[in-house]
C-alpha positions as CSV (number, residue, x, y, z in Angstrom):
1,M,44.7,-22.2,-97.9
2,A,45.1,-23.2,-94.3
3,L,44.5,-26.9,-93.5
4,V,42.5,-28.3,-90.5
5,E,44.3,-30.8,-88.3
6,R,41.7,-33.3,-87.3
7,E,43.4,-35.0,-84.4
8,T,44.6,-32.0,-82.4
9,L,41.4,-31.2,-80.7
10,A,41.1,-32.2,-77.1
11,L,38.7,-35.1,-76.9
12,P,36.7,-36.1,-73.8
13,S,37.4,-39.1,-71.8
14,G,36.4,-42.2,-73.6
15,A,36.2,-40.5,-77.0
16,S,37.7,-42.3,-80.0
17,P,40.7,-40.4,-81.4
18,G,40.0,-41.7,-84.9
19,V,36.8,-39.8,-85.2
20,A,37.1,-36.8,-87.5
21,I,36.3,-33.7,-85.5
22,E,36.6,-30.3,-87.2
23,P,36.2,-26.8,-85.8
24,L,33.5,-25.7,-88.3
25,G,32.8,-22.0,-87.6
26,V,33.3,-20.1,-84.3
27,L,31.2,-18.5,-81.6
28,A,28.7,-17.3,-82.3
29,R,27.6,-19.2,-85.5
30,P,28.3,-16.4,-88.0
31,H,26.1,-14.8,-90.6
32,T,22.7,-15.8,-89.2
33,K,22.6,-15.0,-85.5
34,T,19.1,-13.5,-85.3
35,G,15.8,-13.4,-87.1
36,W,14.0,-16.2,-89.0
37,R,17.2,-17.2,-91.0
38,S,18.8,-18.1,-87.7
39,W,16.1,-20.7,-87.2
40,V,15.8,-22.2,-90.7
41,S,19.5,-22.5,-91.1
42,T,20.4,-23.4,-87.5
43,V,22.5,-26.5,-86.6
44,D,22.4,-25.6,-82.9
45,H,21.1,-28.6,-81.0
46,K,19.2,-26.2,-78.6
47,K,17.3,-24.4,-81.3
48,I,16.5,-27.7,-83.0
49,G,15.2,-29.1,-79.8
50,I,13.0,-26.0,-79.3
51,M,11.7,-26.4,-82.9
52,Y,10.9,-30.1,-82.3
53,G,8.9,-29.1,-79.2
54,A,7.0,-26.3,-81.1
55,A,6.2,-28.6,-84.0
56,A,5.0,-31.3,-81.6
57,L,2.7,-28.9,-79.8
58,M,1.3,-27.8,-83.1
59,F,0.5,-31.4,-84.0
60,F,-0.8,-32.0,-80.5
61,I,-3.5,-29.4,-81.2
62,V,-4.3,-31.1,-84.5
63,G,-4.5,-34.5,-82.8
64,G,-6.5,-33.1,-79.9
65,L,-9.1,-31.6,-82.3
66,E,-9.5,-35.0,-84.0
67,A,-10.0,-36.6,-80.5
68,M,-12.7,-34.1,-79.7
69,L,-14.5,-34.9,-83.0
70,I,-14.4,-38.6,-82.0
71,R,-15.8,-37.9,-78.6
72,I,-18.5,-35.6,-79.9
73,Q,-19.6,-38.3,-82.4
74,L,-19.9,-40.9,-79.6
75,A,-21.5,-38.6,-77.0
76,Q,-24.9,-39.9,-77.8
77,P,-26.4,-42.9,-79.6
78,N,-26.8,-42.8,-83.4
79,G,-24.4,-39.9,-83.6
80,T,-24.4,-38.0,-87.0
81,V,-21.5,-35.6,-86.6
82,L,-19.2,-37.9,-88.6
83,S,-20.1,-40.5,-91.2
84,A,-18.7,-44.0,-90.8
85,D,-16.0,-43.2,-93.5
86,V,-15.0,-39.9,-92.1
87,Y,-14.9,-41.4,-88.6
88,N,-12.5,-44.1,-89.8
89,Q,-10.3,-41.4,-91.2
90,V,-10.4,-39.2,-88.0
91,Y,-9.5,-41.9,-85.5
92,T,-6.7,-43.1,-87.8
93,M,-5.3,-39.7,-88.3
94,H,-5.6,-39.0,-84.5
95,G,-3.7,-42.2,-83.6
96,V,-0.9,-41.6,-86.1
97,T,-0.6,-38.0,-85.2
98,M,-0.4,-38.6,-81.4
99,V,2.1,-41.4,-81.7
100,F,4.4,-40.4,-84.5
101,L,4.0,-36.6,-84.6
102,V,3.4,-35.6,-81.0
103,I,5.0,-37.9,-78.4
104,M,8.0,-39.1,-80.4
105,P,9.1,-35.6,-81.5
106,M,8.3,-34.1,-78.1
107,A,10.7,-36.6,-76.6
108,A,13.2,-35.8,-79.3
109,A,12.9,-32.1,-78.3
110,F,14.2,-33.0,-74.8
111,A,16.8,-35.4,-76.2
112,N,18.2,-32.8,-78.6
113,Y,18.3,-30.0,-76.1
114,L,19.5,-31.8,-73.0
115,L,21.7,-34.7,-74.0
116,P,24.8,-32.6,-75.0
117,L,24.3,-30.4,-71.9
118,Q,24.0,-33.4,-69.5
119,I,27.2,-35.0,-70.8
120,G,29.2,-31.8,-71.0
121,A,29.3,-31.5,-74.8
122,R,29.0,-28.3,-77.0
123,D,26.8,-29.9,-79.6
124,V,25.8,-33.2,-81.0
125,A,28.2,-35.2,-83.0
126,F,26.7,-34.3,-86.4
127,P,25.0,-30.9,-86.2
128,R,23.8,-30.7,-89.8
129,L,22.4,-34.2,-89.7
130,N,20.6,-33.1,-86.6
131,A,19.0,-30.2,-88.6
132,L,18.2,-32.6,-91.4
133,S,16.4,-34.9,-89.0
134,F,14.1,-32.1,-87.8
135,W,13.2,-30.9,-91.2
136,M,12.5,-34.4,-92.5
137,F,10.2,-35.0,-89.5
138,L,8.4,-31.7,-90.1
139,G,8.1,-32.4,-93.8
140,G,6.8,-35.9,-93.2
141,G,4.3,-34.8,-90.7
142,L,2.9,-32.0,-92.9
143,F,3.0,-34.3,-95.9
144,F,0.9,-36.9,-94.0
145,N,-1.7,-34.3,-93.0
146,T,-2.1,-32.9,-96.6
147,A,-4.0,-36.1,-97.3
148,W,-7.1,-34.3,-96.0
149,F,-6.8,-31.8,-98.8
150,V,-5.3,-33.5,-101.8
151,G,-5.6,-37.3,-101.0
152,G,-9.3,-37.7,-100.9
153,G,-9.3,-37.8,-97.1
154,G,-7.1,-39.1,-94.4
155,A,-5.9,-42.7,-94.0
156,D,-8.7,-44.9,-92.8
157,C,-7.1,-48.1,-91.6
158,G,-6.2,-47.4,-88.0
159,W,-2.7,-46.3,-86.8
160,F,-1.6,-50.0,-87.3
161,C,-3.1,-50.1,-90.8
162,Y,-3.7,-53.8,-91.0
163,A,-3.5,-55.5,-94.4
164,P,-5.7,-56.2,-96.3
165,N,-7.7,-53.2,-95.0
166,S,-4.8,-51.0,-96.3
167,G,-5.1,-52.3,-99.8
168,V,-6.6,-50.4,-102.7
169,V,-9.8,-52.6,-102.6
170,F,-10.8,-51.4,-99.1
171,S,-9.0,-48.0,-99.1
172,P,-9.3,-46.7,-102.6
173,T,-8.4,-43.1,-101.9
174,H,-4.8,-41.9,-101.4
175,G,-5.1,-41.6,-97.6
176,V,-3.1,-44.8,-97.0
177,D,-0.5,-43.7,-99.6
178,F,0.1,-40.6,-97.6
179,Y,0.3,-42.7,-94.5
180,A,2.9,-45.0,-96.0
181,V,5.1,-42.3,-97.6
182,G,4.8,-39.8,-94.8
183,L,5.8,-42.3,-92.1
184,Q,8.8,-43.4,-94.2
185,I,10.0,-39.8,-94.3
186,A,9.4,-39.2,-90.6
187,G,10.9,-42.6,-89.8
188,A,14.1,-41.8,-91.7
189,A,14.3,-38.6,-89.7
190,S,14.1,-40.5,-86.4
191,L,16.7,-43.0,-87.6
192,I,19.1,-40.3,-88.5
193,G,18.5,-38.6,-85.1
194,A,19.1,-41.9,-83.3
195,V,22.5,-42.5,-84.9
196,N,23.5,-39.0,-84.2
197,L,22.5,-39.1,-80.5
198,I,24.1,-42.6,-80.0
199,V,27.4,-41.3,-81.3
200,T,27.1,-38.1,-79.2
201,V,26.5,-40.0,-76.0
202,L,29.1,-42.7,-76.5
203,N,31.9,-40.4,-78.0
204,M,31.5,-36.9,-76.6
205,R,31.1,-37.1,-72.9
206,A,33.1,-34.7,-70.8
207,P,36.3,-36.0,-69.1
208,G,35.3,-38.1,-66.1
209,M,31.7,-38.6,-67.3
210,T,31.7,-42.4,-67.3
211,L,28.5,-44.2,-68.4
212,F,27.5,-44.7,-64.8
213,R,27.8,-41.1,-63.9
214,M,25.4,-40.1,-66.6
215,P,21.9,-38.9,-65.5
216,V,19.1,-41.4,-65.7
217,F,17.5,-39.2,-68.4
218,T,20.5,-39.6,-70.6
219,W,20.5,-43.3,-70.0
220,M,16.8,-43.7,-70.9
221,Q,17.3,-41.6,-74.1
222,L,20.3,-43.8,-75.1
223,V,18.2,-46.9,-74.7
224,V,15.5,-45.2,-76.8
225,Q,17.9,-44.4,-79.6
226,F,19.0,-48.0,-79.8
227,L,15.4,-49.1,-79.9
228,L,14.8,-46.6,-82.8
229,L,18.0,-47.8,-84.5
230,F,16.8,-51.4,-84.6
231,S,13.0,-51.1,-84.8
232,L,12.6,-48.4,-87.5
233,P,14.1,-50.5,-90.3
234,V,11.4,-53.1,-89.7
235,I,8.5,-50.7,-90.1
236,T,10.3,-49.0,-93.0
237,V,10.4,-52.3,-94.8
238,A,6.6,-52.8,-94.1
239,L,5.8,-49.3,-95.4
240,F,8.0,-49.8,-98.4
241,L,6.2,-53.0,-99.3
242,L,2.8,-51.3,-98.8
243,T,3.8,-48.5,-101.1
244,F,4.8,-51.0,-103.7
245,D,1.5,-52.8,-103.3
246,R,-0.5,-49.6,-103.7
247,S,1.5,-47.6,-106.2
248,F,3.2,-50.3,-108.4
249,G,0.8,-53.2,-108.3
250,A,2.9,-55.6,-106.2
251,N,1.3,-58.4,-104.1
252,F,3.2,-58.4,-100.8
253,F,-0.1,-58.1,-98.9
254,N,-2.6,-59.1,-101.5
255,I,-4.4,-62.1,-99.9
256,S,-6.1,-63.1,-103.1
257,Q,-2.7,-63.7,-104.7
258,G,-1.5,-65.9,-101.8
259,A,0.1,-63.3,-99.5
260,D,0.3,-64.2,-95.8
261,P,-2.5,-62.3,-94.0
262,L,-0.3,-62.1,-90.8
263,L,2.9,-60.7,-92.5
264,W,1.9,-57.1,-92.0
265,Q,0.9,-57.7,-88.3
266,H,4.3,-59.3,-87.5
267,L,6.3,-56.6,-89.3
268,F,4.2,-53.8,-87.7
269,W,4.3,-55.1,-84.1
270,I,7.9,-56.1,-84.1
271,F,8.3,-52.4,-84.5
272,G,5.2,-51.5,-82.6
273,H,5.9,-52.9,-79.2
274,P,9.4,-51.5,-78.9
275,E,7.7,-48.3,-80.0
276,V,5.7,-48.3,-76.8
277,Y,8.9,-48.0,-74.9
278,I,10.3,-45.5,-77.3
279,L,7.3,-43.4,-76.3
280,I,7.4,-44.0,-72.5
281,L,11.1,-44.3,-71.6
282,P,12.0,-40.6,-72.2
283,S,9.3,-39.6,-69.7
284,F,10.7,-42.2,-67.3
285,G,14.0,-40.4,-67.6
286,I,12.4,-36.9,-67.1
287,V,10.6,-37.8,-63.9
288,S,13.8,-39.5,-62.7
289,E,15.5,-36.1,-62.8
290,I,12.5,-34.2,-61.3
291,I,11.6,-36.4,-58.4
292,P,15.1,-36.4,-56.8
293,T,15.4,-32.7,-57.3
294,M,12.0,-31.9,-55.7
295,S,12.5,-34.5,-53.0
296,R,15.9,-33.2,-52.0
297,K,17.4,-36.7,-52.3
298,P,19.5,-38.6,-54.8
299,I,17.6,-41.1,-57.0
300,Y,17.1,-44.3,-55.0
301,G,18.9,-47.3,-56.5
302,Y,20.5,-45.5,-59.5
303,P,22.0,-48.8,-60.9
304,F,18.7,-50.5,-60.7
305,M,17.0,-47.6,-62.5
306,V,19.6,-47.8,-65.3
307,F,19.5,-51.6,-65.7
308,S,15.7,-51.7,-65.5
309,G,15.5,-49.3,-68.4
310,I,18.0,-51.4,-70.3
311,A,16.0,-54.5,-69.4
312,I,12.8,-52.9,-70.6
313,G,14.4,-52.0,-73.9
314,F,15.8,-55.5,-74.3
315,M,12.7,-57.4,-73.3
316,G,10.5,-55.2,-75.4
317,W,11.6,-57.2,-78.4
318,G,10.0,-60.4,-77.1
319,V,6.4,-59.4,-76.5
320,W,5.1,-58.2,-79.9
321,A,2.7,-61.1,-80.5
322,H,0.6,-60.3,-77.5
323,H,-1.0,-57.9,-79.9
324,M,-2.0,-60.9,-82.0
325,F,-3.5,-63.4,-79.6
326,A,-6.8,-63.2,-81.5
327,S,-5.2,-63.8,-84.9
328,G,-4.8,-67.6,-84.6
329,I,-1.0,-67.8,-84.2
330,G,-1.2,-71.0,-82.2
331,P,-1.1,-72.1,-78.5
332,I,2.7,-72.4,-78.2
333,S,3.3,-68.9,-79.5
334,V,0.5,-67.6,-77.3
335,A,1.9,-69.3,-74.2
336,A,5.5,-68.0,-74.9
337,F,4.4,-64.4,-75.5
338,S,2.0,-64.5,-72.5
339,L,5.0,-65.3,-70.2
340,S,7.3,-62.7,-71.7
341,T,4.6,-60.1,-71.3
342,M,4.3,-61.0,-67.6
343,F,8.1,-60.8,-67.1
344,I,8.4,-57.3,-68.6
345,A,6.3,-56.0,-65.8
346,V,9.2,-56.6,-63.4
347,P,11.7,-53.9,-64.5
348,T,8.8,-51.5,-64.9
349,G,7.7,-52.2,-61.3
350,V,11.3,-51.6,-60.2
351,K,11.1,-48.1,-61.6
352,I,7.8,-47.4,-59.9
353,L,9.1,-48.6,-56.5
354,N,12.4,-46.7,-56.8
355,W,10.5,-43.4,-57.6
356,M,8.4,-44.0,-54.5
357,A,11.4,-44.8,-52.4
358,T,13.1,-41.6,-53.6
359,M,10.0,-39.6,-52.5
360,W,9.8,-41.5,-49.2
361,G,11.3,-39.4,-46.4
362,G,12.2,-36.5,-48.8
363,K,11.5,-32.9,-48.3
364,I,9.1,-32.8,-51.2
365,T,8.2,-29.5,-53.0
366,F,4.9,-30.0,-54.7
367,N,5.4,-27.5,-57.5
368,T,4.1,-28.1,-61.1
369,P,6.9,-30.3,-62.4
370,M,6.6,-32.5,-59.3
371,L,2.8,-32.8,-59.6
372,F,3.1,-33.9,-63.2
373,S,5.8,-36.4,-62.2
374,A,3.7,-37.8,-59.4
375,G,0.8,-38.0,-61.8
376,L,2.8,-40.1,-64.2
377,V,3.7,-42.5,-61.4
378,A,0.1,-43.0,-60.4
379,M,-1.5,-43.0,-63.9
380,F,1.1,-45.2,-65.4
381,T,0.7,-47.7,-62.6
382,I,-3.0,-48.0,-63.4
383,G,-2.1,-48.5,-67.1
384,G,0.5,-51.1,-66.2
385,L,-1.9,-53.0,-64.1
386,S,-4.6,-53.1,-66.8
387,G,-1.8,-54.1,-69.2
388,V,-0.9,-57.1,-67.2
389,T,-4.4,-58.5,-67.7
390,H,-3.6,-58.6,-71.4
391,S,-0.8,-61.1,-70.8
392,V,-3.5,-63.6,-69.9
393,A,-4.5,-64.8,-73.4
394,P,-8.1,-65.8,-72.6
395,A,-8.8,-62.4,-71.1
396,D,-7.0,-60.6,-73.8
397,T,-9.0,-62.4,-76.5
398,Q,-12.2,-61.0,-75.0
399,Q,-10.7,-57.5,-74.4
400,T,-8.7,-57.0,-77.6
401,D,-11.4,-55.4,-79.7
402,T,-13.1,-53.4,-76.9
403,Y,-12.7,-50.0,-75.4
404,Y,-10.8,-51.7,-72.5
405,I,-7.8,-51.7,-74.7
406,V,-8.3,-48.0,-75.6
407,A,-8.4,-47.2,-71.9
408,H,-5.2,-49.2,-71.3
409,F,-3.0,-47.6,-73.9
410,H,-4.2,-44.1,-73.1
411,Y,-3.3,-44.6,-69.4
412,V,0.1,-45.7,-70.6
413,L,0.7,-43.1,-73.3
414,F,-1.3,-40.1,-72.0
415,G,-1.1,-40.8,-68.3
416,G,2.5,-41.9,-68.7
417,A,4.3,-40.4,-71.6
418,L,2.4,-37.1,-72.0
419,L,2.3,-36.2,-68.3
420,G,6.0,-36.8,-68.1
421,L,6.7,-34.6,-71.1
422,F,4.6,-31.8,-69.5
423,A,6.6,-32.2,-66.3
424,G,9.8,-31.8,-68.3
425,M,8.5,-28.6,-70.0
426,Y,7.8,-26.9,-66.7
427,F,11.1,-28.1,-65.3
428,W,13.4,-27.1,-68.1
429,W,11.5,-24.1,-69.4
430,P,13.8,-21.7,-67.5
431,K,16.9,-23.4,-68.8
432,A,15.7,-23.0,-72.4
433,F,14.1,-19.6,-72.3
434,G,15.4,-17.9,-69.1
435,L,11.9,-17.4,-67.6
436,M,9.7,-19.4,-65.3
437,L,6.2,-20.5,-66.3
438,N,3.6,-19.4,-63.7
439,D,3.4,-22.1,-61.0
440,R,-0.2,-21.3,-60.1
441,L,-1.4,-21.6,-63.7
442,G,0.7,-24.7,-64.0
443,K,-1.1,-26.3,-61.1
444,V,-4.5,-25.4,-62.6
445,H,-3.3,-27.0,-65.9
446,F,-2.2,-30.1,-64.1
447,W,-5.5,-30.6,-62.2
448,L,-7.6,-29.9,-65.2
449,M,-5.6,-32.4,-67.3
450,L,-5.5,-35.0,-64.6
451,V,-9.3,-34.9,-63.8
452,G,-10.2,-34.6,-67.5
453,F,-7.9,-37.5,-68.4
454,N,-9.5,-39.8,-65.8
455,L,-13.0,-38.7,-66.8
456,T,-12.2,-39.4,-70.4
457,F,-10.4,-42.7,-70.2
458,G,-11.4,-44.2,-66.9
459,P,-15.0,-44.9,-68.1
460,M,-13.6,-46.7,-71.2
461,H,-12.6,-49.6,-68.9
462,I,-16.3,-50.0,-68.0
463,L,-17.4,-49.5,-71.6
464,G,-15.0,-52.2,-72.7
465,L,-16.1,-54.7,-70.1
466,Q,-19.7,-53.9,-71.1
467,G,-18.8,-55.0,-74.6
468,M,-18.4,-51.7,-76.5
469,S,-16.3,-52.4,-79.6
470,R,-13.4,-50.3,-80.7
471,R,-13.6,-48.4,-84.0
472,I,-17.4,-48.1,-84.2
473,Q,-18.8,-44.7,-85.1
474,T,-22.1,-45.2,-83.3
475,Y,-24.2,-47.4,-81.1
476,Q,-27.8,-48.0,-80.2
477,P,-29.6,-46.6,-77.1
478,S,-30.4,-50.2,-76.0
479,D,-26.7,-51.0,-75.8
480,G,-26.4,-49.2,-72.5
481,F,-23.2,-47.2,-73.5
482,T,-24.7,-43.7,-73.4
483,F,-23.9,-42.6,-69.8
484,W,-20.2,-43.4,-69.8
485,N,-19.7,-42.1,-73.3
486,R,-21.1,-38.8,-72.2
487,V,-18.8,-38.7,-69.2
488,A,-15.9,-39.4,-71.5
489,T,-16.9,-36.7,-73.8
490,F,-17.2,-34.3,-70.9
491,G,-13.7,-35.2,-69.8
492,V,-12.1,-34.4,-73.1
493,F,-13.3,-30.8,-72.8
494,W,-11.6,-30.6,-69.4
495,I,-8.3,-31.7,-71.1
496,A,-8.8,-29.1,-73.8
497,T,-9.4,-26.5,-71.1
498,G,-6.2,-27.5,-69.4
499,M,-4.3,-27.1,-72.7
500,L,-5.7,-23.6,-73.1
501,V,-4.5,-22.8,-69.6
502,F,-1.0,-24.1,-70.6
503,L,-0.9,-22.0,-73.8
504,Y,-2.1,-19.0,-71.8
505,N,0.6,-19.7,-69.2
506,I,3.2,-19.5,-72.0
507,Y,1.8,-16.3,-73.3
508,S,1.3,-14.5,-70.0
509,S,4.7,-15.6,-68.6
510,W,6.4,-14.3,-71.8
511,S,4.5,-11.0,-71.6
512,S,5.3,-10.5,-67.9
513,W,8.9,-11.4,-68.6
514,K,9.1,-8.7,-71.3
515,K,7.3,-6.0,-69.2
516,A,9.4,-6.6,-66.1
517,G,12.7,-5.8,-67.8
518,R,13.5,-9.5,-68.4
519,P,14.1,-10.8,-64.9
520,N,16.1,-14.0,-65.1
521,P,15.3,-17.0,-62.7
522,G,19.0,-17.7,-62.5
523,A,21.0,-20.7,-63.8
524,D,19.7,-23.1,-61.1
525,P,16.2,-22.1,-60.0
526,W,15.4,-25.6,-58.7
527,D,18.7,-26.3,-56.8
528,A,19.1,-29.2,-59.3
529,R,21.6,-32.0,-59.6
530,S,22.7,-32.5,-63.2
531,L,25.2,-30.7,-65.4
532,E,22.9,-28.5,-67.5
533,W,22.2,-26.4,-64.4
534,S,25.9,-25.4,-64.1
535,I,25.6,-22.9,-67.0
536,P,23.5,-19.8,-67.3
537,S,19.9,-19.7,-68.3
538,P,19.0,-19.4,-71.1
539,T,21.8,-21.7,-72.2
540,P,24.6,-19.9,-74.0
541,E,25.1,-20.7,-77.6
542,H,28.4,-22.5,-76.9
543,N,27.0,-24.4,-73.8
544,F,30.1,-24.5,-71.7
545,D,32.8,-21.9,-71.3
546,V,35.1,-24.7,-70.3
547,V,34.3,-28.4,-70.8
548,P,33.8,-29.6,-67.2
549,E,35.6,-32.4,-65.5
550,I,33.3,-34.8,-63.8
551,H,34.2,-36.5,-60.5
552,A,30.9,-38.1,-59.4
553,Q,27.4,-38.9,-60.3
554,D,25.3,-35.7,-59.7
555,D,28.6,-33.8,-60.0
556,F,26.9,-30.4,-60.0
557,W,25.1,-31.2,-56.7
558,H,28.4,-32.2,-55.1
559,R,30.0,-28.9,-56.1
560,K,27.3,-27.2,-54.0
561,Y,26.8,-29.6,-51.1
562,G,28.9,-31.8,-48.8
563,E,28.1,-33.9,-45.8
564,D,28.4,-33.2,-42.1
565,E,29.5,-35.9,-39.6
566,K,25.9,-37.3,-39.5
567,G,25.7,-37.7,-43.3
568,R,23.4,-34.7,-43.8
569,A,23.8,-32.4,-46.8
570,V,25.4,-29.1,-46.0
571,R,26.0,-26.2,-48.4
572,I,29.7,-25.8,-49.2
573,A,29.4,-23.3,-52.1
574,A,27.0,-20.7,-53.4
575,T,25.3,-21.5,-56.7
576,E,26.8,-18.4,-58.4
577,D,30.3,-19.6,-57.4
578,V,29.9,-23.0,-59.2
579,V,28.0,-21.8,-62.3
580,Q,29.9,-20.8,-65.4
581,K,29.7,-17.2,-66.6
582,G,28.7,-18.0,-70.2
583,D,30.8,-15.3,-71.7
584,A,33.5,-17.3,-73.6
585,T,34.3,-15.8,-77.0
586,D,36.8,-18.2,-78.6
587,V,34.7,-21.5,-78.8
588,H,34.6,-23.2,-82.2
589,L,31.1,-24.1,-83.3
590,P,29.5,-25.5,-86.5
591,S,28.4,-22.9,-89.0
592,P,24.7,-22.6,-90.0
593,S,23.6,-24.3,-93.2
594,F,20.5,-24.1,-95.4
595,Y,21.2,-27.5,-97.1
596,P,19.5,-29.7,-94.5
597,L,16.2,-27.8,-95.2
598,I,16.7,-28.0,-99.0
599,L,17.5,-31.7,-98.8
600,A,14.5,-32.4,-96.6
601,S,12.1,-30.3,-98.8
602,A,12.8,-32.6,-101.7
603,L,11.3,-35.7,-100.1
604,P,7.6,-34.6,-99.9
605,I,7.8,-33.6,-103.6
606,I,9.1,-37.0,-104.4
607,G,6.4,-38.5,-102.3
608,Y,3.7,-36.6,-104.3
609,G,5.3,-38.0,-107.4
610,V,5.1,-41.6,-106.2
611,I,1.4,-41.1,-105.3
612,F,0.1,-39.0,-108.2
613,N,2.4,-38.8,-111.2
614,R,6.1,-39.9,-111.6
615,L,6.8,-36.6,-113.4
616,I,6.2,-34.7,-110.2
617,A,9.1,-36.6,-108.6
618,I,11.6,-35.2,-111.1
619,P,11.8,-31.7,-109.7
620,G,12.0,-33.3,-106.2
621,A,14.9,-35.5,-107.3
622,V,16.7,-32.5,-108.8
623,L,16.2,-30.5,-105.6
624,F,17.4,-33.5,-103.6
625,L,20.6,-33.8,-105.7
626,F,21.2,-30.1,-105.5
627,G,20.9,-30.2,-101.7
628,L,23.2,-33.3,-101.6
629,Y,25.8,-31.6,-103.8
630,G,25.7,-28.4,-101.9
631,W,26.0,-30.2,-98.6
632,A,29.0,-32.2,-99.8
633,F,30.9,-29.2,-101.2
634,E,29.8,-26.6,-98.7
635,P,33.1,-24.8,-98.0
636,A,35.0,-25.6,-94.8
637,T,35.7,-22.8,-92.4
638,E,38.8,-20.9,-93.2
639,P,40.6,-20.9,-89.9
640,D,42.9,-18.0,-90.7
641,D,39.9,-15.8,-91.4
642,H,39.0,-15.8,-87.7
643,A,42.2,-16.5,-85.9
644,G,42.3,-14.3,-83.0
645,D,39.3,-12.3,-83.9
646,G,37.1,-13.5,-81.0
647,G,34.8,-15.6,-83.2
648,H,33.7,-13.8,-86.4
649,G,34.3,-14.3,-90.1
650,A,33.8,-18.0,-90.5
651,H,31.7,-19.2,-93.4
652,G,30.2,-22.5,-94.5
653,G,29.8,-25.7,-92.6
654,G,32.5,-27.9,-93.9
655,D,32.1,-31.3,-95.3
656,H,32.2,-33.0,-91.9
657,D,29.6,-32.5,-89.3
658,G,31.7,-33.0,-86.2
659,A,31.3,-30.4,-83.5
660,A,34.3,-29.2,-81.6
661,L,34.2,-30.7,-78.1
662,A,36.6,-28.4,-76.3
663,A,37.8,-24.9,-76.8
664,P,41.2,-25.3,-78.4
665,S,43.2,-22.3,-79.4
666,T,43.4,-21.5,-83.0
667,E,47.1,-22.5,-83.0
668,E,46.2,-25.9,-81.7
669,A,43.4,-26.4,-84.3
670,H,45.2,-25.3,-87.4
671,V,48.3,-26.3,-89.3
672,G,49.8,-25.0,-92.5
């Protein structure tokens, strides 16, 4: 049997030679190239990114329907569409869905698809772990939502699920159990993905791709992965303790047995405020790629953009208690966290000013990606300004349980994160699928969503200042809240209409693409700057024919453009002359595997066992051990089976997940 030499593969600049990298399989991932099997067994970072995006859109529809129910209930005084109990469940499930099952995985979709491309790698460091991360996220999300059908209703304690409201006394159904277990599964998925992407960025960059030649998007995603790495264990501990309280009779949050009533709040918000930046920084990275491209200028102040993102991630750990100003934590703590909350506005302001400076004097093309990017800059600025008011403790104490807070975090997370994610969809859609979304429909989508967003959440500032409390399912006519609630309800239907236009845009563009004989927009339809546009669209399975050598920031742009004597950009090469062909046939790639799906499928079964009956967990544990055993002993690729055959005949995935970084010859990769 031929042996694999681990240290003969060509490693990129900065890679550690001690890392085990094996050529597992060959182009093009044998046995399951097409059909549904190619998706459920894939370890290709691009397919996994697309699946993340599709799942996030599915959950976005679910969360959107829940939001519409909330707004219909509040459209008039004494609403009777939802009872108080069901209303509590709906707003809780809506919040959890949008935060953990929509924005986070949608950002993960971009990270999985783009990070290897932007750093010149052929895959992530651990492809099967990448697949496991996706299937665990999907399993956790579906498990959480099955509470509606088998748990006696959804969780009813808010997305923050404060103790003791989350205890069995106040939440006697299993909704909170599904919350605790489902988020543990989804959180483990994010943790696995974070480790994978950190290793990928730090160890698999192309030769010459120094850290300060990486795109801003890659930098922001790297910061996000470190935030995930250090924050998820905190919420995991909290959820673990909550599960033990509810399922095994522990007293970690049982106030009657002497538990600290603030313990959950501290654990949750130590995670919860870095989570805000986990949600928003990917969109900051996305618009930092789109604005320079559409303004025909490099990003203004690249080092400041990078360091401000790092500063946001670092300072985000020191502001969590501004969520607790009304909890009685004491004046010294309040003063300290008030100051830190004010300071964190500085690096955020740097980003906003740099985006504006990039656009200033540029030859701006106001297409759909640029409109969504400009929308993020405007809407997030409004959300940031309202957020600064919360750093003033006396004002925050008055605002904290009102709709003013609801308005603020929706301007940050919808007006910021979601608008940026939609900008990224329109921008990178041709790279992923080889077709353009209709720009006219895209602009209709943008304006419907922007107008609907402001109609929905703008009035909530007024409602909050008028005294409308959060988390109430109805109000009286004499309260004076009716008009603005009706405006907000009207606005949510505009948002829904915009989403229908977006879905129709996908359908119609796909149909036109098929009828027109599959016209391709080309590798570089935007005349973009970063490395992913230097390869064909849609992206070849192996990414790069030859791993590129990087000589500058925005290296792909500099291959196309030089400068004249006045410093103006001049075209020096046609795009087709600097884009790779995508026809390599001898690139080593990881082989597909079903074991990530098997392993992930076991976890919801174990979760049902924890909640309902320990016996149910036994088949889940058996399936888990089977998946683990199969993963560990999945046969390595037999190099001699495919030596010189152009990339066929490999089997299995090997017992290491490393992806080949270059395209070594079979003689270089094998010994024995």
